[in-house]
Each structure stands twice: as C-alpha cells, then as structure tokens.
C-alpha positions as a LaTeX table, in Angstrom:
\begin{tabular}{lrrr}
\hline
Residue & $x$ (\AA) & $y$ (\AA) & $z$ (\AA) \\
\hline
Met1 & $-0.11$ & $-0.07$ & 0.20 \\
Arg2 & 1.65 & 3.59 & $-1.09$ \\
Lys3 & 1.85 & 6.22 & 1.02 \\
Leu4 & 0.35 & 9.61 & 1.03 \\
Leu5 & 1.60 & 12.65 & 3.11 \\
Ile6 & $-0.74$ & 16.17 & 2.15 \\
Phe7 & 0.06 & 19.12 & 4.43 \\
Ser8 & $-3.42$ & 21.04 & 3.30 \\
Pro9 & $-3.63$ & 24.46 & 3.79 \\
Phe10 & $-7.53$ & 24.21 & 5.66 \\
Phe11 & $-9.38$ & 20.85 & 6.33 \\
Pro12 & $-12.87$ & 20.01 & 7.37 \\
Pro13 & $-14.89$ & 21.47 & 9.66 \\
His14 & $-12.83$ & 24.70 & 7.87 \\
Ile15 & $-15.18$ & 25.75 & 4.73 \\
Gly16 & $-14.04$ & 26.32 & 1.47 \\
Gly17 & $-13.16$ & 24.80 & $-2.03$ \\
Val18 & $-9.66$ & 23.78 & $-1.58$ \\
Glu19 & $-10.95$ & 21.89 & 1.81 \\
Thr20 & $-13.56$ & 20.41 & $-0.02$ \\
His21 & $-11.50$ & 19.57 & $-2.61$ \\
Val22 & $-8.81$ & 17.81 & $-0.87$ \\
Tyr23 & $-11.08$ & 15.96 & 1.50 \\
Glu24 & $-12.91$ & 14.44 & $-1.68$ \\
Phe25 & $-9.56$ & 13.67 & $-3.78$ \\
Ser26 & $-8.43$ & 12.14 & $-0.79$ \\
Lys27 & $-11.59$ & 9.72 & 0.35 \\
His28 & $-11.75$ & 8.50 & $-3.08$ \\
Leu29 & $-7.48$ & 8.14 & $-3.89$ \\
Ser30 & $-7.88$ & 5.64 & $-0.23$ \\
Glu31 & $-10.19$ & 3.18 & $-2.17$ \\
Lys32 & $-7.25$ & 2.73 & $-4.69$ \\
Asp33 & $-4.04$ & 1.11 & $-3.08$ \\
Phe34 & $-3.38$ & 4.30 & $-0.28$ \\
Tyr35 & $-3.17$ & 5.44 & 3.02 \\
Ile36 & $-3.36$ & 8.80 & 3.83 \\
Thr37 & $-2.83$ & 11.69 & 6.14 \\
Ile38 & $-3.41$ & 14.28 & 5.68 \\
Phe39 & $-1.53$ & 17.75 & 7.81 \\
Thr40 & $-3.24$ & 19.96 & 8.65 \\
Pro41 & $-4.24$ & 23.59 & 11.12 \\
Asn42 & $-6.42$ & 22.82 & 13.82 \\
Leu43 & $-8.61$ & 25.49 & 12.45 \\
Pro44 & $-11.30$ & 26.10 & 13.34 \\
Lys45 & $-10.27$ & 23.93 & 16.80 \\
Thr46 & $-11.42$ & 20.59 & 16.53 \\
Lys47 & $-10.39$ & 17.02 & 17.56 \\
Glu48 & $-6.62$ & 16.99 & 16.64 \\
Lys49 & $-6.85$ & 13.59 & 15.74 \\
Glu50 & $-9.65$ & 12.05 & 13.46 \\
Lys51 & $-9.58$ & 8.76 & 11.42 \\
Ile52 & $-12.14$ & 9.43 & 9.05 \\
Lys53 & $-11.93$ & 5.74 & 6.25 \\
Glu54 & $-9.79$ & 2.63 & 7.22 \\
Asn55 & $-6.76$ & 4.27 & 4.90 \\
Leu56 & $-7.50$ & 7.90 & 5.62 \\
Gln57 & $-6.54$ & 9.84 & 8.63 \\
Val58 & $-6.47$ & 13.42 & 10.01 \\
Val59 & $-4.08$ & 15.20 & 11.44 \\
Arg60 & $-4.22$ & 18.79 & 13.67 \\
Tyr61 & $-1.75$ & 21.07 & 14.74 \\
Pro62 & $-1.58$ & 24.37 & 16.84 \\
Ala63 & $-1.55$ & 27.27 & 13.55 \\
Val64 & $-1.98$ & 31.25 & 13.57 \\
Glu65 & $-4.16$ & 32.96 & 9.98 \\
Ile66 & $-2.32$ & 36.00 & 8.92 \\
Phe67 & $-4.36$ & 37.60 & 6.25 \\
Gly68 & $-6.45$ & 35.18 & 6.08 \\
Asn69 & $-3.25$ & 32.89 & 5.56 \\
Pro70 & $-2.73$ & 29.67 & 7.83 \\
Leu71 & 0.75 & 29.59 & 9.65 \\
Pro72 & 1.99 & 26.38 & 11.75 \\
Lys73 & 2.65 & 27.48 & 14.80 \\
Phe74 & 6.57 & 25.80 & 14.62 \\
Trp75 & 8.13 & 27.49 & 17.97 \\
Thr76 & 5.42 & 24.85 & 20.09 \\
Leu77 & 6.76 & 21.66 & 21.10 \\
Lys78 & 2.77 & 20.02 & 20.42 \\
Phe79 & 3.58 & 20.37 & 16.44 \\
Trp80 & 6.93 & 18.76 & 16.57 \\
Lys81 & 4.41 & 16.08 & 18.20 \\
Leu82 & 2.02 & 16.23 & 16.05 \\
Leu83 & 4.31 & 16.15 & 12.91 \\
Lys84 & 5.76 & 12.88 & 14.58 \\
Lys85 & 2.83 & 11.46 & 14.70 \\
Ala86 & 1.55 & 11.84 & 10.43 \\
Thr87 & 5.01 & 10.86 & 9.29 \\
Arg88 & 5.14 & 7.91 & 11.64 \\
Asn89 & 4.05 & 5.82 & 9.05 \\
Lys90 & 6.94 & 6.60 & 6.58 \\
Pro91 & 5.28 & 8.37 & 3.50 \\
Asp92 & 5.78 & 7.13 & 0.32 \\
Tyr93 & 5.20 & 10.77 & $-1.21$ \\
Val94 & 4.14 & 14.48 & $-0.18$ \\
Met95 & 1.80 & 16.98 & $-1.55$ \\
Ser96 & 1.15 & 20.60 & $-0.94$ \\
Arg97 & $-1.74$ & 22.25 & $-2.07$ \\
Thr98 & $-1.73$ & 26.55 & $-3.51$ \\
Arg99 & 1.82 & 27.77 & $-3.68$ \\
Phe100 & 0.70 & 30.98 & $-1.26$ \\
Phe101 & $-0.71$ & 29.17 & 2.26 \\
Phe102 & 2.22 & 28.97 & 4.81 \\
Pro103 & 1.71 & 24.63 & 4.81 \\
Ser104 & 2.87 & 24.63 & 1.28 \\
Leu105 & 6.17 & 25.97 & 2.24 \\
Phe106 & 6.74 & 23.94 & 4.79 \\
Ser107 & 5.32 & 21.41 & 3.06 \\
Phe108 & 7.96 & 21.46 & $-0.03$ \\
Leu109 & 11.49 & 21.96 & 2.97 \\
Tyr110 & 9.84 & 18.48 & 4.56 \\
Ser111 & 9.65 & 16.90 & 1.25 \\
Lys112 & 13.17 & 17.97 & 0.13 \\
Leu113 & 15.57 & 17.72 & 3.83 \\
Thr114 & 13.25 & 13.91 & 3.83 \\
Arg115 & 14.02 & 12.63 & 0.39 \\
Lys116 & 10.70 & 12.17 & $-0.43$ \\
Lys117 & 8.39 & 13.04 & $-3.67$ \\
His118 & 7.01 & 16.00 & $-3.44$ \\
Ile119 & 4.09 & 16.91 & $-5.36$ \\
His120 & 2.17 & 20.38 & $-5.66$ \\
Val121 & $-1.84$ & 20.96 & $-6.78$ \\
Glu122 & $-1.89$ & 24.30 & $-7.29$ \\
His123 & $-5.35$ & 26.25 & $-7.03$ \\
Gly124 & $-4.65$ & 29.81 & $-8.44$ \\
Ser125 & $-4.28$ & 31.58 & $-11.09$ \\
Asp126 & $-2.90$ & 35.03 & $-10.20$ \\
Tyr127 & $-1.05$ & 36.43 & $-7.58$ \\
Leu128 & $-3.69$ & 37.89 & $-5.01$ \\
Asp129 & $-5.24$ & 40.60 & $-5.09$ \\
Leu130 & $-5.97$ & 41.57 & $-1.01$ \\
Gly131 & $-7.57$ & 45.53 & $-1.81$ \\
Ser132 & $-4.57$ & 47.15 & $-0.26$ \\
Lys133 & $-1.43$ & 47.95 & $-2.30$ \\
Trp134 & 1.09 & 47.53 & 0.54 \\
Lys135 & $-0.72$ & 43.84 & 1.49 \\
Asn136 & $-0.41$ & 43.05 & $-2.37$ \\
Ser137 & 2.96 & 43.78 & $-2.59$ \\
Leu138 & 4.01 & 41.91 & $-0.44$ \\
Thr139 & 1.83 & 39.01 & $-0.98$ \\
Lys140 & 3.58 & 39.68 & $-4.82$ \\
Leu141 & 7.12 & 39.79 & $-2.89$ \\
Tyr142 & 6.01 & 35.88 & $-1.62$ \\
Asp143 & 4.96 & 34.39 & $-5.29$ \\
Leu144 & 8.48 & 35.83 & $-6.86$ \\
Ile145 & 10.55 & 34.42 & $-4.26$ \\
Ile146 & 8.77 & 31.32 & $-1.70$ \\
Gly147 & 5.84 & 30.76 & $-4.94$ \\
Lys148 & 8.41 & 30.33 & $-7.62$ \\
Leu149 & 10.63 & 27.91 & $-5.22$ \\
Ile150 & 7.26 & 26.14 & $-4.78$ \\
Leu151 & 5.72 & 25.87 & $-8.05$ \\
Ser152 & 9.23 & 25.52 & $-10.25$ \\
Arg153 & 11.22 & 23.07 & $-7.17$ \\
Ser154 & 8.37 & 20.26 & $-7.07$ \\
Asp155 & 8.67 & 17.05 & $-8.83$ \\
Ile156 & 5.32 & 17.32 & $-9.22$ \\
Cys157 & 3.19 & 20.03 & $-10.53$ \\
Val158 & $-0.61$ & 19.84 & $-11.36$ \\
Val159 & $-2.96$ & 22.42 & $-12.29$ \\
Ile160 & $-6.85$ & 22.74 & $-11.86$ \\
Ser161 & $-7.48$ & 25.02 & $-14.46$ \\
Gln162 & $-6.46$ & 26.34 & $-17.99$ \\
Ala163 & $-5.80$ & 30.28 & $-15.77$ \\
Ser164 & $-3.91$ & 28.07 & $-13.37$ \\
Tyr165 & $-1.65$ & 26.07 & $-15.75$ \\
Lys166 & $-0.77$ & 29.48 & $-17.76$ \\
Phe167 & $-0.20$ & 31.08 & $-14.52$ \\
Val168 & 2.26 & 28.54 & $-12.88$ \\
Lys169 & 4.16 & 27.81 & $-15.97$ \\
Lys170 & 5.59 & 32.15 & $-15.23$ \\
Phe171 & 7.64 & 30.48 & $-13.40$ \\
Arg172 & 8.11 & 26.09 & $-14.43$ \\
Lys173 & 10.36 & 25.32 & $-16.95$ \\
Lys174 & 9.27 & 21.45 & $-16.90$ \\
Lys175 & 5.81 & 19.56 & $-16.97$ \\
Ile176 & 3.00 & 20.51 & $-15.87$ \\
Tyr177 & 0.12 & 18.05 & $-14.74$ \\
Leu178 & $-3.80$ & 20.08 & $-15.82$ \\
Ile179 & $-6.22$ & 17.48 & $-13.88$ \\
Thr180 & $-9.57$ & 19.46 & $-12.90$ \\
Arg181 & $-11.18$ & 18.74 & $-9.97$ \\
Gly182 & $-14.62$ & 16.19 & $-9.69$ \\
Met183 & $-17.94$ & 17.04 & $-7.58$ \\
Glu184 & $-19.73$ & 14.57 & $-5.69$ \\
Ile185 & $-22.43$ & 14.40 & $-8.06$ \\
Lys186 & $-25.28$ & 12.54 & $-6.77$ \\
Glu187 & $-24.39$ & 13.64 & $-2.87$ \\
Ile188 & $-25.31$ & 17.69 & $-4.22$ \\
Glu189 & $-28.34$ & 16.22 & $-5.78$ \\
Lys190 & $-29.89$ & 14.82 & $-3.23$ \\
Thr191 & $-29.66$ & 18.66 & $-1.30$ \\
Lys192 & $-32.67$ & 19.09 & $-0.31$ \\
Leu193 & $-34.72$ & 22.81 & $-0.63$ \\
Asp194 & $-34.31$ & 25.56 & 2.52 \\
Lys195 & $-38.18$ & 25.85 & 3.39 \\
Thr196 & $-37.49$ & 29.05 & 5.00 \\
Ile197 & $-35.85$ & 30.89 & 2.16 \\
Ser198 & $-38.40$ & 28.86 & $-0.58$ \\
Glu199 & $-40.99$ & 30.27 & 1.76 \\
Asn200 & $-40.04$ & 33.45 & 2.44 \\
Tyr201 & $-39.33$ & 34.87 & $-0.71$ \\
Lys202 & $-41.72$ & 33.06 & $-3.01$ \\
Asn203 & $-41.94$ & 34.96 & $-5.19$ \\
Lys204 & $-39.00$ & 36.69 & $-5.55$ \\
Thr205 & $-35.90$ & 36.56 & $-7.83$ \\
Lys206 & $-33.45$ & 34.17 & $-5.30$ \\
Ile207 & $-29.67$ & 35.65 & $-6.09$ \\
Cys208 & $-26.92$ & 34.04 & $-4.53$ \\
Phe209 & $-23.51$ & 34.67 & $-3.58$ \\
Cys210 & $-21.22$ & 31.73 & $-1.87$ \\
Gly211 & $-17.90$ & 32.48 & $-0.49$ \\
Arg212 & $-15.24$ & 33.59 & 1.31 \\
Leu213 & $-15.69$ & 37.69 & 1.77 \\
Ile214 & $-12.39$ & 38.72 & 0.43 \\
Tyr215 & $-11.90$ & 42.26 & $-2.09$ \\
Trp216 & $-10.19$ & 39.60 & $-5.10$ \\
Lys217 & $-13.86$ & 37.96 & $-5.41$ \\
Gly218 & $-15.03$ & 41.50 & $-6.30$ \\
Leu219 & $-18.87$ & 41.10 & $-4.29$ \\
His220 & $-18.73$ & 44.73 & $-4.12$ \\
Asn221 & $-19.12$ & 44.88 & $-8.16$ \\
Ala222 & $-22.23$ & 42.97 & $-7.80$ \\
Leu223 & $-23.40$ & 44.50 & $-4.84$ \\
Lys224 & $-22.82$ & 47.52 & $-6.60$ \\
Ala225 & $-24.69$ & 46.84 & $-9.61$ \\
Phe226 & $-28.34$ & 45.62 & $-7.80$ \\
Ser227 & $-28.73$ & 48.49 & $-5.64$ \\
Asn228 & $-28.54$ & 50.40 & $-9.13$ \\
Leu229 & $-31.32$ & 48.66 & $-10.48$ \\
Pro230 & $-34.52$ & 50.08 & $-10.63$ \\
Lys231 & $-36.91$ & 50.17 & $-8.24$ \\
Lys232 & $-39.34$ & 47.75 & $-9.36$ \\
Leu233 & $-36.66$ & 45.07 & $-10.45$ \\
Gln234 & $-35.36$ & 45.45 & $-6.28$ \\
Glu235 & $-38.73$ & 44.67 & $-5.58$ \\
Asp236 & $-39.26$ & 41.40 & $-6.93$ \\
Ser237 & $-35.60$ & 40.09 & $-6.24$ \\
Val238 & $-33.47$ & 39.56 & $-3.38$ \\
Phe239 & $-29.65$ & 38.58 & $-2.78$ \\
Leu240 & $-28.60$ & 36.59 & $-0.56$ \\
Val241 & $-25.20$ & 36.38 & 0.46 \\
Ile242 & $-23.97$ & 32.86 & 2.33 \\
Gly243 & $-19.80$ & 33.57 & 4.07 \\
Asp244 & $-17.75$ & 36.04 & 6.60 \\
Gly245 & $-14.59$ & 37.95 & 5.52 \\
Pro246 & $-12.52$ & 40.58 & 6.66 \\
Glu247 & $-15.16$ & 42.54 & 3.81 \\
Lys248 & $-18.42$ & 41.17 & 5.03 \\
Lys249 & $-18.77$ & 44.28 & 7.95 \\
Lys250 & $-17.44$ & 46.73 & 5.06 \\
Tyr251 & $-20.21$ & 45.40 & 2.57 \\
Glu252 & $-22.74$ & 45.23 & 5.85 \\
Asn253 & $-22.26$ & 48.85 & 6.55 \\
Lys254 & $-22.48$ & 49.65 & 2.98 \\
Tyr255 & $-25.06$ & 47.96 & 1.35 \\
Lys256 & $-27.97$ & 48.71 & 3.77 \\
Asn257 & $-30.74$ & 47.58 & 1.40 \\
Pro258 & $-33.58$ & 44.99 & 2.61 \\
Lys259 & $-33.84$ & 43.61 & $-1.30$ \\
Ile260 & $-29.53$ & 42.06 & 0.30 \\
Asn261 & $-28.93$ & 40.29 & 3.06 \\
Phe262 & $-25.62$ & 39.32 & 4.53 \\
Leu263 & $-26.18$ & 35.01 & 6.29 \\
Gly264 & $-22.88$ & 34.85 & 7.43 \\
Lys265 & $-20.46$ & 31.17 & 7.97 \\
Leu266 & $-22.64$ & 28.74 & 7.26 \\
Pro267 & $-22.40$ & 25.03 & 7.28 \\
Arg268 & $-22.19$ & 23.42 & 3.25 \\
Lys269 & $-24.98$ & 21.71 & 3.98 \\
Lys270 & $-27.03$ & 24.70 & 4.87 \\
Ala271 & $-25.15$ & 26.78 & 2.37 \\
Leu272 & $-26.00$ & 24.37 & $-0.96$ \\
Ser273 & $-29.99$ & 24.10 & 0.85 \\
Ile274 & $-30.56$ & 28.22 & 0.38 \\
Leu275 & $-28.29$ & 27.90 & $-3.12$ \\
Lys276 & $-30.27$ & 24.87 & $-4.57$ \\
Ser277 & $-33.28$ & 27.00 & $-3.35$ \\
Ser278 & $-32.06$ & 30.33 & $-5.83$ \\
Asp279 & $-32.24$ & 31.25 & $-9.05$ \\
Ile280 & $-28.99$ & 32.72 & $-9.50$ \\
Phe281 & $-25.43$ & 31.94 & $-8.57$ \\
Ile282 & $-23.53$ & 34.83 & $-8.48$ \\
His283 & $-19.24$ & 34.41 & $-9.45$ \\
Ser284 & $-18.40$ & 38.01 & $-8.68$ \\
Thr285 & $-14.44$ & 36.99 & $-8.63$ \\
Ile286 & $-11.70$ & 39.42 & $-10.17$ \\
Ser287 & $-9.02$ & 37.32 & $-10.23$ \\
Gly288 & $-6.74$ & 34.73 & $-7.86$ \\
Gly289 & $-8.69$ & 31.59 & $-7.57$ \\
Ala290 & $-8.37$ & 28.49 & $-10.09$ \\
Leu291 & $-12.04$ & 26.99 & $-10.65$ \\
Ser292 & $-14.51$ & 27.93 & $-7.77$ \\
Ser293 & $-15.91$ & 24.94 & $-6.02$ \\
Ser294 & $-18.97$ & 27.17 & $-5.52$ \\
Leu295 & $-19.22$ & 27.37 & $-9.05$ \\
Leu296 & $-19.51$ & 23.67 & $-10.10$ \\
Glu297 & $-21.99$ & 23.42 & $-6.52$ \\
Ala298 & $-24.17$ & 26.40 & $-8.05$ \\
Met299 & $-24.12$ & 24.31 & $-11.96$ \\
Cys300 & $-24.67$ & 20.85 & $-10.96$ \\
Leu301 & $-27.74$ & 21.92 & $-9.20$ \\
Gly302 & $-28.97$ & 23.70 & $-12.06$ \\
Lys303 & $-28.41$ & 27.53 & $-11.25$ \\
Ala304 & $-28.52$ & 30.46 & $-13.62$ \\
Ile305 & $-24.98$ & 31.56 & $-13.87$ \\
Ile306 & $-23.25$ & 35.56 & $-14.86$ \\
Ala307 & $-20.00$ & 34.86 & $-13.81$ \\
Ser308 & $-16.81$ & 37.38 & $-14.47$ \\
Pro309 & $-14.27$ & 35.04 & $-16.66$ \\
Ala310 & $-11.69$ & 35.40 & $-14.02$ \\
Glu311 & $-11.23$ & 31.94 & $-11.60$ \\
Gly312 & $-11.14$ & 29.48 & $-14.41$ \\
Ala313 & $-15.21$ & 30.64 & $-15.39$ \\
Asp314 & $-14.80$ & 31.21 & $-18.08$ \\
Glu315 & $-14.05$ & 27.08 & $-18.81$ \\
Val316 & $-16.50$ & 26.28 & $-17.66$ \\
Ile317 & $-19.05$ & 29.04 & $-18.12$ \\
Phe318 & $-20.52$ & 29.93 & $-21.80$ \\
Asn319 & $-22.08$ & 32.40 & $-22.91$ \\
Asn320 & $-25.47$ & 32.10 & $-23.17$ \\
Lys321 & $-25.27$ & 28.51 & $-22.93$ \\
Thr322 & $-23.72$ & 27.49 & $-19.65$ \\
Gly323 & $-24.10$ & 30.77 & $-18.13$ \\
Leu324 & $-23.90$ & 34.73 & $-19.05$ \\
Leu325 & $-20.52$ & 35.45 & $-19.01$ \\
Leu326 & $-19.30$ & 38.99 & $-18.24$ \\
Arg327 & $-16.12$ & 40.62 & $-19.55$ \\
Glu328 & $-15.36$ & 41.59 & $-16.15$ \\
Ser329 & $-16.09$ & 42.21 & $-12.76$ \\
Ser330 & $-18.08$ & 45.02 & $-13.17$ \\
Pro331 & $-20.75$ & 47.32 & $-12.17$ \\
Lys332 & $-22.05$ & 48.12 & $-15.51$ \\
Glu333 & $-21.49$ & 44.43 & $-16.38$ \\
Phe334 & $-23.19$ & 43.68 & $-14.16$ \\
Glu335 & $-26.35$ & 45.57 & $-13.79$ \\
Lys336 & $-26.45$ & 45.35 & $-17.82$ \\
Val337 & $-27.03$ & 41.77 & $-17.40$ \\
Phe338 & $-28.90$ & 41.25 & $-13.98$ \\
Gln339 & $-31.89$ & 43.59 & $-16.11$ \\
Lys340 & $-31.71$ & 40.91 & $-19.00$ \\
Leu341 & $-31.17$ & 38.21 & $-16.33$ \\
Ile342 & $-34.10$ & 38.66 & $-13.16$ \\
Lys343 & $-37.35$ & 38.85 & $-15.27$ \\
Asp344 & $-36.58$ & 35.84 & $-17.90$ \\
Lys345 & $-37.91$ & 32.74 & $-16.12$ \\
Lys346 & $-36.91$ & 30.64 & $-19.56$ \\
Leu347 & $-33.39$ & 31.89 & $-19.89$ \\
Gln348 & $-32.89$ & 31.06 & $-15.92$ \\
Thr349 & $-34.22$ & 27.36 & $-16.79$ \\
Lys350 & $-32.15$ & 27.27 & $-20.27$ \\
Leu351 & $-29.09$ & 28.06 & $-18.64$ \\
Gly352 & $-29.49$ & 25.75 & $-15.30$ \\
Lys353 & $-29.74$ & 23.06 & $-17.82$ \\
Glu354 & $-27.00$ & 23.57 & $-19.91$ \\
Ala355 & $-24.55$ & 23.88 & $-16.59$ \\
Lys356 & $-26.09$ & 21.06 & $-14.49$ \\
Lys357 & $-25.10$ & 18.63 & $-18.25$ \\
Tyr358 & $-22.10$ & 20.43 & $-18.98$ \\
Leu359 & $-21.09$ & 19.61 & $-14.83$ \\
Lys360 & $-22.22$ & 15.85 & $-15.27$ \\
Glu361 & $-20.29$ & 15.05 & $-18.15$ \\
Asn362 & $-17.16$ & 16.74 & $-17.42$ \\
Phe363 & $-16.15$ & 16.48 & $-13.84$ \\
Lys364 & $-16.59$ & 12.85 & $-12.90$ \\
Trp365 & $-14.47$ & 11.90 & $-9.03$ \\
Asp366 & $-13.19$ & 8.48 & $-10.88$ \\
Glu367 & $-12.31$ & 9.60 & $-14.05$ \\
Lys368 & $-10.33$ & 12.27 & $-12.35$ \\
Ile369 & $-8.56$ & 8.99 & $-9.89$ \\
Glu370 & $-8.32$ & 7.43 & $-12.69$ \\
Glu371 & $-5.29$ & 10.39 & $-14.54$ \\
Tyr372 & $-3.67$ & 10.61 & $-10.46$ \\
Leu373 & $-3.00$ & 7.09 & $-10.53$ \\
Lys374 & $-1.53$ & 7.20 & $-13.91$ \\
Leu375 & 0.55 & 10.55 & $-12.07$ \\
Phe376 & 1.80 & 8.45 & $-9.24$ \\
Gly377 & 3.10 & 5.59 & $-11.56$ \\
Glu378 & 4.98 & 8.20 & $-13.56$ \\
Ile379 & 6.84 & 10.10 & $-10.14$ \\
Thr380 & 7.47 & 6.10 & $-9.25$ \\
Asn381 & 9.58 & 6.23 & $-12.58$ \\
Tyr382 & 10.57 & 9.75 & $-11.94$ \\
\hline
\end{tabular}
C-alpha cells in the first residue's frame, strides 16, 4: 500500500473550496490502495487526530491566521509531536496545495529534507489582490520568492484549470499536469430546498453569492450593480450573501438594503440548501483562484450563472449556453445582465439545464482519480 502525506492549508470543518477538494480527493484515492494522512491547521479548533475512513486520517496542528493564511506554530512542542504522529508510517509521497499558503512551504521543505517525492497541486491563477497596495506588494514578493520556489522545484506540479496552467507556466519550465477536480454529483443532487428561503421569498427572484468575503472575490461589484437597479427590479428580487471574511462589515455598512441579506458563515450542507433554493448564482471574482468550487456546485444544482471570466469561469461558462459570461467583474457589467436575467424565467431555466449537463459530463471523480493514479505511476519512476 502506497502512503501519501498531504499538507493541506485548511480542512473540514473549515469551509472552502480547497477543503472540499482535498477531502473528496483523499476519500476517493484512499479506496485505491493508498493510505492518506492529512496534516492541517486546527482551525477552527476541533479534534487533533481523526480517522475518517479505514485508509484516511487527519492530524491537526496548532496554527494562527495572518491575512487568512494559516501559519503553523512551529515554535511549539505540540506542533512537532503532531508532525511525528502524522509521519509515523513513513510516507512515500508528500503533497501540498496552493503555493501562497504557509503549509505549502513547510511541505516543500519537509519533502527536500526527507528526500520524498513532492507533488504540488496549484489552486491559484494570479497574484493575490487583497484590495491594499502594501498587502498586494507583500503577497507578490512572497510569490516571486517562495511561490516560485515551490512551483518550479516540486517534482510534480498539477494545476486544476487552464487559468492556473497559464500562471504556473511563468515559473515552471518542467512538465505541468492539468487535472480538474471532480464533484460529488450524486450527493449534491440530493440537496433539499431550504424551506425558510423558499417560503419567505416565494415570489422573488433569488440571487445568491457563496464564498469568502474578501476583496478579490469581487462581490462589491455585484452588490453595487444590484443597488443601482430600478426600484421595481429590486422589489421583485432578493440578494442572498453566504460567507464571512474581512470585507463583511464593510459591505454590511455600505449596502444597507432590505433586499440584500448577509447570512454569514454557514455549514456547507445549509449553504447548498440555500443555493438550491435560489434562481441565480453570482460568480464575481476579480482574480486569484483557479476554478471555483461554489461555481461548480451551482452548476451541479442547475442554477442560472452570471460570471466574471476570472478564477476559471471562462473555462466552464459559455455565454448564453451554460451561463452569462461577463467581460469583467464590474458594476456596469453586472447591472446590464441583472436587467436581462432577473425577469426572464425561461432563460434562467435554459441556462441552468445546460450548466448542469456540462458539469455532469466533465467533472466525475472516478475519471479524475484515474488521472492521478497515472501520475503516481510516473512519479514512482521519476
């Protein structure tokens, strides 16, 4: 049995796209004669050690967040004790996720010190935009030094979208593998409608955003556009915002509109239930990610999508077919499309059906795991 150690920046119960990707990937790969250990920050605080399946365990270490980036408390004795537990079975391979997270650097260093094969999976597609010049300068400097090191020197580098491939190619001369993520299609399809949302907004067009409330997600552009709509369109609609983050209070103070509801951070099951009860899903990203998990979940649920082209959306949203693709994330673009889609129920239904069909044909975990198995076969002889 082959053994894989994954340094994941986050893991459930923490909520996010990387978390679900790592969990689902690990669950499926563990069924293919792999023993997988996930070494991840204990954020939010929960069990330090947990056995999820027969061949899948999680070890969570103490960490602190800096600008949303988990910094391992490597200066504590507990961290090193937990690392010892995580590596007790002597892994054959080491995997990291997304170059700008601190755990990826630790993974890279660990692999070099122990001479283990290092596989890096990149979930990003651009330099981070945190809405602040000095923060952006720091993150870009980190990328140009640490990010470049990880992307260029890992034994194997996998990207999850074409957008990510184009970004990584700037730093890496060696081969880059493109493997998009799979989706738990059957599980997502079992999602039930949220009764409260369905009943309270029965005759309204329900617009939904789901993601971290950080600047580069671009939610401010969609909120401004919605606030600029004619009064009648606003009265016939409701904008549901699922998520938390550093921009949340700013948005709540700026957009005090009874038709905009900030629902905060919700468990994934609850978020999916509200998303299923909605009519339109908003993907407003400016830059940063490689392929949004919430976007793919919305497609799987058959929602009409309005999407900016960033974060891999232009690879799955084909204008007027699987959704409405904007030229950019801007209030002007969103306002124009809101005016078109809010009242057009037939178009909403058509776009949702096509989005779901495309998702089901192209994002099956069984197929993705087979691609990873081929990759592990290559790295064994690397």
